C-alpha positions in Angstrom: 19.3 23.3 -25.7 17.0 25.6 -23.8 15.7 24.2 -20.3 13.5 26.0 -17.8 13.9 23.7 -15.0 11.8 21.2 -12.9 9.5 24.2 -11.3 8.2 24.8 -14.9 7.7 21.2 -15.2 5.7 20.9 -12.2 3.7 23.8 -13.0 3.1 22.4 -16.4 1.7 19.0 -15.2 -0.3 20.8 -12.9 -1.9 22.6 -15.7 -3.6 19.6 -16.8 -5.8 20.0 -13.9 -6.8 23.6 -14.8 -10.5 24.0 -15.6 -10.2 25.0 -19.2 -8.4 22.0 -20.0 -11.2 19.8 -18.7 -13.9 22.0 -20.1 -12.2 21.7 -23.4 -12.7 17.9 -23.0 -16.3 18.0 -21.4 -18.0 18.0 -24.4 -17.3 14.5 -25.1 -20.6 12.2 -23.9 -20.0 8.8 -22.3 -17.0 6.8 -22.8 -13.6 8.0 -24.5 -14.1 7.7 -28.5 -10.7 6.3 -29.1 -7.7 4.6 -27.3 -4.5 6.7 -26.9 -2.7 4.2 -24.4 0.6 2.3 -24.7 0.7 -1.0 -26.8 0.2 -4.5 -24.7 3.5 -5.6 -23.6 4.5 -9.2 -23.1 2.7 -10.1 -19.9 5.5 -12.9 -18.7 8.4 -10.5 -19.1 7.4 -6.7 -19.1 4.4 -6.4 -16.9 6.3 -6.7 -13.5 9.5 -5.6 -12.3 12.4 -6.7 -12.9 11.1 -6.2 -16.5 13.1 -9.3 -17.7 12.1 -8.7 -21.3 14.4 -5.4 -21.2 18.1 -5.6 -22.1 20.4 -6.3 -19.6 21.8 -2.7 -19.8 18.2 -1.2 -19.4 17.6 -3.4 -16.4 20.9 -2.3 -14.9 19.8 1.6 -15.6 16.5 0.8 -14.0 18.0 -0.7 -11.0 20.1 2.4 -10.7 17.3 4.8 -10.8 15.2 2.5 -8.5 18.2 2.6 -6.1 18.6 6.3 -6.2 15.4 6.8 -4.8 14.9 3.8 -2.5 15.2 5.9 0.8 12.5 8.2 -0.5 9.9 5.6 0.0 7.6 8.1 1.7 6.2 11.4 0.9 8.0 13.0 4.2 11.3 11.3 2.9 10.8 12.7 -0.5 10.0 16.1 1.0 12.8 16.2 3.2 15.2 15.4 0.1 14.0 18.4 -1.7 10.9 17.0 -3.6 7.6 18.8 -3.5 4.1 17.6 -4.4 3.3 19.6 -7.4 -0.4 18.6 -7.6 -3.0 16.1 -6.6 -3.6 12.3 -7.5 -3.7 11.9 -11.2 -5.6 8.8 -12.2 -3.0 6.3 -13.6 -0.2 8.3 -12.3 -0.4 9.2 -8.8 0.8 12.5 -7.2 3.9 14.0 -8.8 6.8 15.1 -6.3 9.1 17.3 -8.3 12.5 18.1 -7.4 13.1 22.0 -8.5 17.0 21.4 -9.5 17.5 18.0 -10.9 16.6 18.6 -14.3 18.5 21.6 -15.0 21.6 19.8 -15.7 20.1 17.6 -18.2 18.5 13.9 -18.1 20.5 11.2 -15.8 19.1 7.7 -15.9 20.0 7.5 -12.2 18.7 10.8 -11.1 15.0 11.1 -11.8 13.3 14.4 -11.0 10.0 13.3 -10.5 8.6 10.8 -7.8 5.1 9.3 -8.2 3.1 8.3 -5.3 -0.2 6.5 -5.2 -2.2 4.6 -2.6 -1.6 1.1 -2.4 -3.6 -1.0 0.2 -4.6 2.4 1.8 -1.1 3.8 2.1 0.7 6.4 -0.1 3.3 4.4 -1.8 6.4 5.3 -4.1 5.1 3.6 -7.5 7.4 5.2 -9.8 9.6 8.2 -11.1 9.8 10.5 -14.0 12.3 12.4 -16.2 11.2 16.0 -17.4 12.6 18.8 -19.4 11.5 21.6 -21.6 13.0 21.9 -25.2 11.9 22.2 -28.8 9.4 19.3 -29.9 12.1 17.3 -32.1 14.5 17.5 -28.9 17.9 15.5 -29.5 17.9 14.8 -25.7 18.8 11.2 -25.6 16.2 8.7 -24.0 17.9 7.2 -20.9 16.7 3.6 -22.0 17.3 1.8 -25.3 13.9 -0.2 -25.3 11.4 0.7 -28.1 8.9 1.0 -25.2 10.7 3.9 -23.9 9.8 7.2 -25.9 9.3 10.7 -24.6 5.8 12.0 -24.5 5.0 15.6 -24.4 2.8 18.6 -23.4 3.3 21.4 -25.9 0.5 23.5 -24.7 2.4 23.9 -21.2 5.5 25.3 -22.5 6.7 28.5 -24.0 6.0 29.0 -27.8 8.0 26.7 -29.9 8.9 24.3 -27.1 7.3 21.5 -25.5 7.4 19.5 -21.9 9.0 16.2 -22.6 8.4 13.4 -20.0 9.1 9.7 -19.6 7.8 7.5 -16.6 9.5 4.7 -15.0 7.4 2.3 -13.1 8.5 0.6 -9.8 5.4 -1.5 -9.2 3.7 -3.8 -12.0 2.2 -1.8 -14.9 -0.3 -2.5 -17.2 1.5 -1.3 -20.2 5.2 -1.9 -19.3 7.9 -0.2 -17.4 7.7 3.3 -19.4 3.9 3.4 -19.8 2.7 7.1 -19.6 -0.5 5.8 -17.6 -0.5 2.8 -15.2 -4.1 1.4 -15.4 -3.5 -0.7 -12.1 -3.2 2.3 -9.9 -7.0 3.2 -9.8 -7.6 -0.6 -8.8 -5.2 -0.3 -5.9 -6.6 2.9 -4.9 -10.0 1.1 -4.5 -8.1 -1.8 -2.9 -9.1 -4.2 -5.7 -7.0 -6.7 -7.3 -5.8 -5.7 -10.8 -6.9 -7.6 -13.7 -4.3 -10.2 -15.3 -1.8 -8.2 -17.5 -2.2 -10.9 -20.1 -5.7 -9.9 -20.8 -4.1 -6.3 -22.2 -3.4 -8.2 -25.4 -7.1 -8.5 -26.4 -8.0 -5.1 -27.6 -11.6 -5.3 -26.3 -10.6 -6.3 -23.1 -8.0 -3.6 -22.8 -10.6 -1.0 -23.5 -12.8 -2.7 -20.6 -9.9 -2.5 -18.2 -9.4 1.2 -19.0 -12.9 1.9 -18.4 -13.2 0.1 -15.2 -10.1 1.6 -13.9 -11.1 5.2 -14.6 -14.6 4.5 -13.3 -13.0 3.5 -10.1 -11.3 7.0 -9.7 -13.4 8.7 -6.7 -15.5 11.8 -7.1 -13.3 13.9 -5.2 -10.2 13.2 -7.2 -8.8 16.6 -8.3 -9.7 16.1 -12.0 -12.9 14.4 -11.3 -13.8 17.4 -9.3 -13.1 19.7 -12.2 -15.5 17.7 -14.5 -18.0 18.2 -11.6 -17.5 21.9 -11.5 -17.5 22.2 -15.3 -20.7 20.6 -15.5 -22.3 22.4 -12.6 -22.8 19.3 -10.4 -23.4 20.6 -6.9 -26.0 17.8 -5.5 -24.3 14.7 -3.7 -24.3 11.7 -6.2 -26.2 8.6 -4.9 -24.5 5.4 -5.9 -26.5 2.1 -6.8 -27.1 0.1 -3.5 -25.5 -3.2 -5.3 -22.3 -1.6 -6.0 -20.0 -3.0 -3.2 -21.4 -6.3 -4.4 -20.2 -5.9 -7.9 -16.9 -4.5 -6.7 -16.4 -7.9 -4.7 -17.0 -9.7 -7.9 -14.5 -7.8 -9.7 -12.0 -8.5 -7.0 -12.9 -12.2 -6.7 -12.6 -12.8 -10.4 -9.5 -11.1 -10.9 -7.7 -12.8 -8.0 -9.0 -16.0 -9.4 -7.5 -14.9 -13.1 -10.9 -15.9 -14.4 -11.2 -13.6 -17.3 -14.8 -14.7 -18.4 -15.9 -13.9 -14.9 -14.1 -10.7 -14.6 -15.6 -9.6 -18.1 -19.0 -10.1 -16.8 -18.5 -8.3 -13.5 -17.0 -5.4 -15.6 -19.9 -5.4 -17.8 -22.2 -5.2 -15.0 -20.1 -2.5 -13.2 -20.1 -0.2 -16.3 -23.7 -0.7 -16.8 -24.1 0.2 -13.2 -22.4 3.3 -13.4 -24.4 6.7 -12.9 -24.9 9.3 -15.6 -22.3 11.4 -14.0 -19.8 8.6 -13.4 -20.1 7.5 -17.2 -19.3 11.1 -18.4 -16.5 11.8 -15.8 -14.8 8.3 -16.9 -15.2 9.4 -20.6 -13.7 12.8 -20.1 -10.8 11.9 -17.9 -9.9 8.9 -20.3 -10.0 11.3 -23.5 -8.0 14.0 -21.6 -5.3 11.8 -19.9 -4.6 9.3 -22.9 -4.1 12.3 -25.1 -1.6 13.7 -22.7 0.4 10.6 -23.1 1.3 11.2 -26.9 4.4 12.7 -28.5 3.6 16.0 -30.7 4.5 13.7 -33.7 1.8 11.1 -32.6 -0.7 13.8 -31.7 -0.1 15.4 -35.3 -0.9 12.0 -36.9 -3.8 11.4 -35.1 -5.0 14.9 -36.0 -5.4 16.4 -32.4 -2.4 18.5 -32.2 
């Protein structure tokens, strides 16, 4: 097996932010045309740690991984332990902090080589970890968890010819699509200091799509990927948001806290119709780009967008 180490992994993940990648997607108008997200999970057992829907062995592995980085709960502690921030806040993932040597001796369940930090209640919080390595697309590297929910996603365009960057995320906080989801759609809600919707609503395909769109519409305009979209489109003037925006956000938060699905749906519809033209385009581009980045090479080929 050929490996090039975590520094290449960091550069590869960082390449998601390259202007060319965004420009390639910026032709999609409006919202994302199709959904590449992880399937809905059992909201009673697989939406919140300790993930009681996993096998005993997987929960033990999860706890070992989490315990191994428990002392790295701040960016400062992570940096002191050899992790380095590789890029800015990626919607649904947070900021990746990468350890330059950890992936060079193989994948170990109790030694993740990426940490992910995202704002929760205004504070950078350790929300997850990841395993990453570069190899051929049909790698024989075993997945460190037995659950059917756990599978490598990859980034072939960010590795040498004939190889790809394989990754698996592990969430330490409630996750919209379970402990191994490529994207955690709750993170943008936390970043906006809003209560995320109920995980049980994700089983409804229409609701899931609305939850996704609202989540990415909450991503601030100064986010690195959002800023790349603006640059690609030549937007230079400040964006004026509708005057009733805060009122709508308050309604989203209140209905989510009350687990009022009908009320939240009405608030979400109002929020999405309240978006500016720039916000609509930016949301669609980010969803299309980042959902596609959570597929494996085989999934990407089956969907015809390899």
